[in-house]
N, C-alpha and C positions, 0 to 999 in steps of 0.2 A: 544159468541165465537169470538175471534179476527181473521179477515180475513187476507189474504196475503198482501193486500195493506196496512192495518194498521201496520202489522209487518214490512213491508218495510219502512214505514214512521218513525217508532220508531228507526229502525236501522240507518236511515239517521240522525235522531236527535242525536243519540249517536255519529255519525260521526262528526257532528258540535261541539258537546261537546269536542271530542278528538282534533279537530282542534283548539278550544278555548284554551285548555291546552297547546298544542304545541306552538302556537304563543305567548301566554302570557309568558310562560317560556323562549322562545327564546328572547323576548323583555327584560325581566328582566335580563337574563344572559348578554345580549349585553350591558345593561346599568350599570351593577354592576361588571362584571368579564370578561375583555377582554381576559384574559388567558383561561378561560373556553370556550368562544365562538370560540377561535382559534381551538378548538377541533372539530369544525363543528357540524353536526347533532348529532354525538355521545355525545357531551357535553350536549345537551338538554336532551337526554334520561338518561344520567348518573345523571343529576340533579334530574330528576323525580324519578329515582330509589332510591335516598336517601330521598325522602319524606316519612312521615308516610304512611303506606299502599302503598308504591311506586310500589311494584310489582303488586298489584291489579289494580292500576291506569294504569300501562303499559299494562296489559292484556285487560282492557277496551279500551285503545287506539288502540291496535292491531285490535280488532273487529271493532271499530268505523272507523278507517282509511281505512280498507278494505271496509266497508259499504259505506263510502263516495266515495272511488274510483269506486265502482260499480255504484253508483249513477251518477257520471260523465261519466263513460263509457256508461251507458244507455242513457245519454243525447246525446252522440256522435252517438251511433248506432241507437237509436230509436226516437230521437228528442222529448223526453218526456217533454221538457221545451219549445217546440214550437218556436225554433229558425229559422226554415224554411230551405229550400233546395236551396236557391239562393247562390251567392258567399259569401255574408255577413254571411248568416246563417251557411254555411259550415265552414267559417273561425272561427266562435264562437264555433262550434261543434268540430273542430280540436283542438282548445284551450282546450276544455273540455277533449279531449283525452289525451293531454299532462298533464293536471291536474290529471287525473285518474292514469296514469303511475307514476307520482310523488308521489301520496298518497299511491300507492301500495308499492313503494320503502320505504316510511316512515314507513309503517306498518311492513315491513320486518326488518327495523332497530329497531323498538320498540319491535318486537318479539325477536330479539337477546338479548336485555336486560331483557325482561320478562322471557325468558327461560334460563338466565344466560349463554348465548353463546357469550358474548361480549368481553371475554378476548382476548386481543391482537388486537382488532379491531381498526384500525386507523381511522382518520377523513375521512368519505366518502368511507371507504373500500368496503362496499357492492356495492355501485354505481360504483366504479372503476372496480370491478370484473365483474359486469353485462355488463358494457360498453366494457371491454376487450373481453368478450364472444361474444358480438354483432359484434365487429370489426373483429373477427376471421372468420366470415362466409361471404359468397359472398354477396355483396351489403350492408354489415354491416355498412360501413361508411355512405352510403346514408341514412340508417334507422336512425342513430344518427343525421345526419344533418336535416332530416325532423322533427325529434322530437324537435330539436332546434328551427325550424321554428314554430312548434306548441306552444312552450313556448313563442316565440316572439308574436304570435297572442294572447296568453293568457295574456301576459303583456299589450298589447295594449287594450284588452277588460277590464282588471282590471283598467287601467288608465281612460278609457272611463266611466266605471261605477262610479269611484270616482268623476269624473267631472260632470256627468249628473244626478247621483242619480237614474239611471234606475233600480237598484237593489230593490228599494222600491216597485216596482210592484209585487215582489215576497215575500213580507213581510206583515204579518197581520197588519191591521190598528190599532190594540190594542197594538202594540209595543211601547216602550218608545219614547218620543218625540226627544231624542238625537240620535236616531238610524241613521238618515240621516247624521249627522255630523260625528259620529264615523265611519260609513261605508265609507264615502268619504275620510277620513284620512287613514283608514286602507287599502283600495283598492289601494290608491296611493303608499303607502309604499310597498305593495305586488307587484305592477307592477315593481318597481325597482329590487326587488329580482328575479322575474321571468325573467326579461330581462338579468340579469347576468347569471342565469342558462341556458337560451336559447343560449347565446353567447358561453358559455363553450361547449355546445353540438354541436353547429354549427361548431366551430373550430375543435373539435375532429372528426366530421364526414366529413367535406368538405375541411379542411385545413391541414390535416395530423398532427394534434397536439397530437394525442395519447389519450388514455383513462384517463391518470393520471391527466389531467387538468380539468376533469368534476367536477362541483360544485354541491353539495347538498344544501338544504335549509340553514343549518348552515354555510356551507362554503361560500355561497354567501354573507351572512351578515358579516362574518369574513373578507372577501376581502375588505370591506369598512372601516375596523378599522382604517386605516391611513388617512381617509378623514375628520376627525374632525367633524364639524357641520353637514355635510351630514350623517355621520354614526349615530349621535345622533338622527337626525330627523327620519331616517329609523327605528332605534331601538324603538323609542317612537311610531311611526306609527304601527309597528308590534305588540307592546303591546296593542295598541288600537284595532287593528284588532282581537286580541284574545278576548277582551271584546265584540266586535261586534259579533264575532262568537258565544259567549255564548248567546247573544240575539237571534241569528238565531236558536240556538238549541231549543228555545221555540216558536219563532214566524215565522220561515220560512214556506212558503207554499210549502208543498211537494206534487208533482203530483202523481197520481196513475200510475201504469205501463201501463194501457190501454190508448188508444188515447183520450178517453173521459175525462181523468183526467189531460190532459196537462195544464200547467200553461199558462194563456193568455199572448199574446205578449204585450210588454210595449208600452204605448202610451204617448208621452210627452204632 
């Protein structure tokens, strides 16, 4: 009989598979169709929708992205990955909170296409609606600004992972030998994207920029389209991050929900 921890680990692995699909398609679209990437995140899911069994893949991604979001939310709330409760640890955990919210938003976008509710949806439409709702309540701007800071912290942690290779402490030793290289490139590209998303949230929350400027994953990549070589590097990096995520779907060490199952802290 499969226990709850085993079910949790399998759900998280489906989450990594969903992330692999998302970033692989994002990288391919960015490299082959600037027009489609200009549609933002909707362009990614529209491309997947047109795949053979595209609707089935989208439903798998809905479940997987929600599972991955819950995994990151658990890391923030319960420290299941043993980040600690000092300033550095809380910074990483706040970054995980931003990642959780971002993946919940991506799951919602995937659901729109899987449920055929995407008609008339513009680039980032769901994100703009959600942001407008947050801004309409008291302290809503502050909430968006803090979320922007969370994405900045996540971007910093992504860049640090890429440079130091600390992520290898959470990957099985039987993973392919190229995992360190792929992860380093992928995390570096993802750091750029997270920084762009964080800046859009920070401006909307603290600089009265309005919700319309908030960028989703696809929008952030599309904003680099005029940057030539930088755009190409980020697009290739995101494609590589998709391949890296596929490796993680198999070889990532997933902690149990109990404290005895926490992933050990990284030691350089």
